[in-house]
N, C-alpha and C positions, 0 to 999 in steps of 0.2 A: 504494500500500500504506500502511495506517495505521501510525503510529509504533509502536503497541503490537504490531502483527503483525510489524513489522520487528525490534523488540526481541526478541520471542519467538523468531523464526527465528535471530537472532544468538546467543541463549543456547543453542539446540539445537545450532547449528554448533560453538560452543565446547565444548559437552559431548561431541559426537562426536569432536572432535579430542583432547580429554583422554582419552576412553575408548580411542581408538586407541593413544595414547602409553603408557597405563598398564595396558593389558590384560595378562592373564597370558600371558607369552610366553617363559617359560623361565628366569626368575629375575632378570635385570637385573644390572648391575655391582655389585660390593661397594661399599656406601656410597651406591648410587643407589636408585631406587624398587624396592620388592620386588614380589612377585606380588600384583597387585591385580586381581581379576576384576571387570570392569565390562561392562555391556551396550553394544552399538553398534547403536542402533536396535532391531531385532528379532533381530539376530544378532551374533555376534562375528566380525569379518572376519579374525581371526587363528586361527580354529579350523581349522587345516590339519592334515593327517596328519603325524605326526612321522616324518621320514625318517632312517633309520639306515643307515650304511655297513656293510660286512662286518665281522665281528668282527676286532679287531686284536690280534695277538700282541705284547704289550709286555714279554716276558721278555728279560732281559739275556743276550747271547751269552756263554756260560760261558768260551769259550777266550780271549776278548778282555776280558771284564769290562766291556763297553760295547755300545751298540747300533751295528750296522754295516751295516744294510740300506740300500737305495736310498732317497734322500729327494728332495724337490722344492724348489727355490728359484724363486719366481715374482715377476715385476714387471709393471707395466702401463704402457702408453704410448698416449696418444690425442691427437687434434688436433695442435696444434703446441707443446704445453707444454714438451717436452724434445727435444733433438736425439738422434740415434741414438748419438752418442758417450757419452752417459750410460749407455746399456745396456752398451756395451763396458767402460766403467770399472767398473761394478757387477759384471759377469760376471767380470772379471779379479780384482777384490778378493775376491769370493766364493771363487774357485778358490784364492786364496792363504791363505784363512782357514778352509777347510772340508776336513777330512781324508777324510771318508767319501764314497763314490760318490754323485753327485747329478746331477739334470737341472737346467739353468738355462732357465727358460721366460719368454718375454716375451709377454704377452697384449696384442695391439695392433691398431689399425685402420690402421696404416701400417708394413708390414714393411721399408720401404726403409732401407737402411743397416745392417741387422742383420748381424753378422759370424758366422763359423764359431764354434761353441760355444754359440750362442744358438738355442734352439728357438722359432721364431716361431709363435704360435698366434693365429688370427683372433679378435678380440674379439667376443663375441656381441652382437647388437643388442638391447639391453634397452628400446629406445624412450624413451631419456632425452632430453628436449628440450635444445637446444643451450645455453640459458642455465644449465641445471643441470650440463651437462658442464663448463662453465667455472667454476661456483661450487662449491667443494669438490671432492671426488673421487668423485662418485657412480658413474662408470663402473668404478671399482675393484671394485664389488660383482659385476662379471661373473666374478670368479675363483671365486665360489661356484656358478656354473652347473653343475648335475649333469652329470657325464660329461666336463667340460672337463679336470679333473685327476684322477689316480687317487684313488678314494674312500678307500682304506686306506693311503695313503702320507703320512707326516708331511710337512707343507708349511710353508715359511717364506715369508711375503710381505715384500718390502722395497720401500719407495719408492725411486725412482731417485735422489733427492738425499740419500741417507744415505751416510755414510763407514763402510765396513766395515774395522775395524782389526785385529781378532784374534778367534780362537776362536768360530766360529759353531756348532761341534759342541754346545756347551752348550745352545744354544737348542733343538736337535732332541732332545737327551736329556731336556729338560724336557717337551717335547710328548709324547714316547713314555712318559714315566713317569706322567703324569697324565691325558692326553687333555684335552678341553675347548678353550676359546678363550683364547689368550694374546695380550696386547697391552700396549703401553706405558701406564702411568698418565699421563694428561695432566698436564703440569708446572704447578705453581702459579707465580704471579708472584714475582719475586725476594724480596720482603719476607717471604714465607713460609719462606725458607731458614733463618730464625732459629728456626723452630719444628720440633720433632721430626716426622719423616715421618708417624707415626701420628696426629698431631694436625692435619695439614693436610687441607683439604677434598678429597674425592675427586671429581675433575672428569670422570671417565669415561675413555673410550678416546682415546688419541692414536694415529692409525692408520698410523704410518710402518713399524711392525714387527708383523706378525701371525703367530701360529703356530696350526695347527689340523690336524685330519684333515678333508679335504673332505666325506667321507661323514657326519661328525658335525654339520657345519654347513650342510648343503644347504638346510635350511628358511629360512636367511637369504635365499637367492635367491627362494624362493616368496613369502615375506612382503613382500619389496620389489617383485618383478615384478608380483604380483597387486594391489598397492595403491600404485602409484607416486605418484599425486597426493596421496594422504593422507600418504605418507611425506614428500614435499616440504613439505607444510604443517606436519607435526608435528615434523620434525627439521631444524634449521638446516643441518646437515652430515651427510655419510655416517657420520662417526665417532660422531655422536650416535645415529644409527640402530643402529650396532653396539653401543653402550653398553647399549641397552635390549633388544636382540634376541638377542645371542650366547648360545649354549648353554654352560653351565658356565664362565663367564668367570673369568680369573685375570690378575694383573699379572705382567709380567716383573720379575725382581729389579731394584730401583731402581738399583743401582750398575753394572749392565751397560751402561747407555746414558747419554749426555749430550746436552743440547740446545746447539747452537752459540749460539743466541740468548740462552738463559737462563744458561748456565754458562760461556761463553767471552768474553762481551762485557760491558763496563761501560756504565752510563748516562752521558750527557752531564750535567755537565762533567767527571766523574771520568775519562772516557776520554781527556781532553786531557792528563792527568797520567800515568795508567797506560795507556800506548799499546800495550803488548805484548798480543797476543791469547792468552788462556790455552789451553794444549793439554791436554785431559783424557786423559792417557796411560794410565789404567787402564780407560777405557771400551772395551767391545768394539765399539760402534757409536756414531758421532756423528750426530745428526739435525739436518738443516737444514730448518726449516719456516718458511715465510714468506720474508722478505727479510733477508739475502741468500741466494742459492743458492751451492753450491760453486764453480761456474764464475765467479761474480762476484768471487771473491777469489784467482783463479789468475794472471791476466795480470800481467806486469811493468808498472811505470809508477806514476805518482802520480795516483791517482783516488780518488774517494769512493764507498763502497758502504754499504749498510745502510738504516736508517730514520732518522727525524728525531731520535730520542732515543738510539738505539744504532747506532753507525756506526764505520767505520775508514777507513784510506787505504792503497791499494796492496795487493800480494799478502800473503796469510797464508802464511808459509813452510811450515808443516807440511801445510796443505791443498794448496798448490802441489806439494810433493814427492809427495804421495799421487796427485794427478791425473796428473802426468807419469809416475809409475811405472806407472800402469794404463792410460794412453792413449798408446801409442807414436806416434800420428799428430799429437799436439798440437804446434803452433808458436805463438809469441806473435804472429807476423805474420798468422796465419789461425786465430783462435779457432773453437771448435766451432760448427757451423751445423746447422740442422734439415735432415734428409734430404729 
């Protein structure tokens, strides 16, 4: 192939990927790309029928002054990323922090080790290649499979490595009040903490806590399932796909959550002087993303955890207390293992 032909094909390929990523797909995240209608060859691969769930009654129950219908809490577990004990801990923490009736669902390819109180649901096979199952959280998108979860029931997705500390009811009240797709705003690096939130760059979705009505977001499944390879090329991670494709996206209130990595740890060498790990007592949920995970800071002993620039030694008392409270089987002699 002549160089000119190869260059032309390369330009066309780049144009197609750009078109896929910026096609008019429902709005995009606040501060992200808007609705940009672009052609994809002779057709738009995202011109799929808009799927809508049943009409949702979002009226407040007069006798209680709040919403009190059944809701769904869902998590996912695939391959060997997390032991079953993580599901148990999350289930128990949710039960302690959610007053209203709820189902706790684990969508998984491995139901081994799931305890009573966890509704195990087989993870639909979306045909995701193994390398993409291990890179990011693409199998998480299976929760949007039509019919997997009740279309008209408010649903809260939680990553297995979050710490639920208080009041999950507020998350559901927000979903019921506005509909749409609710997610964490991806945190900015520490240096941006000196700037007001409104002036910080919006980096799109952080996918640890999602809120939605499954019927309203069903097209997420179709847009991914029908164009998987293009999605893998266009979006580095599943949360980048969600940032660009979610219907009526909204941020959770910033004060409701904290990042263990960004809000609780100091950089080296400051962490050699300020050794105590900050506890965000007002956060409803603390998110562990990346390294370390909660289980890494639970065992007794003198050991190092974390990354090259953000690390600590030994157990973090408030994380250990949380884990032991919600996992009655834990012993330091036999830490959690995969089922």
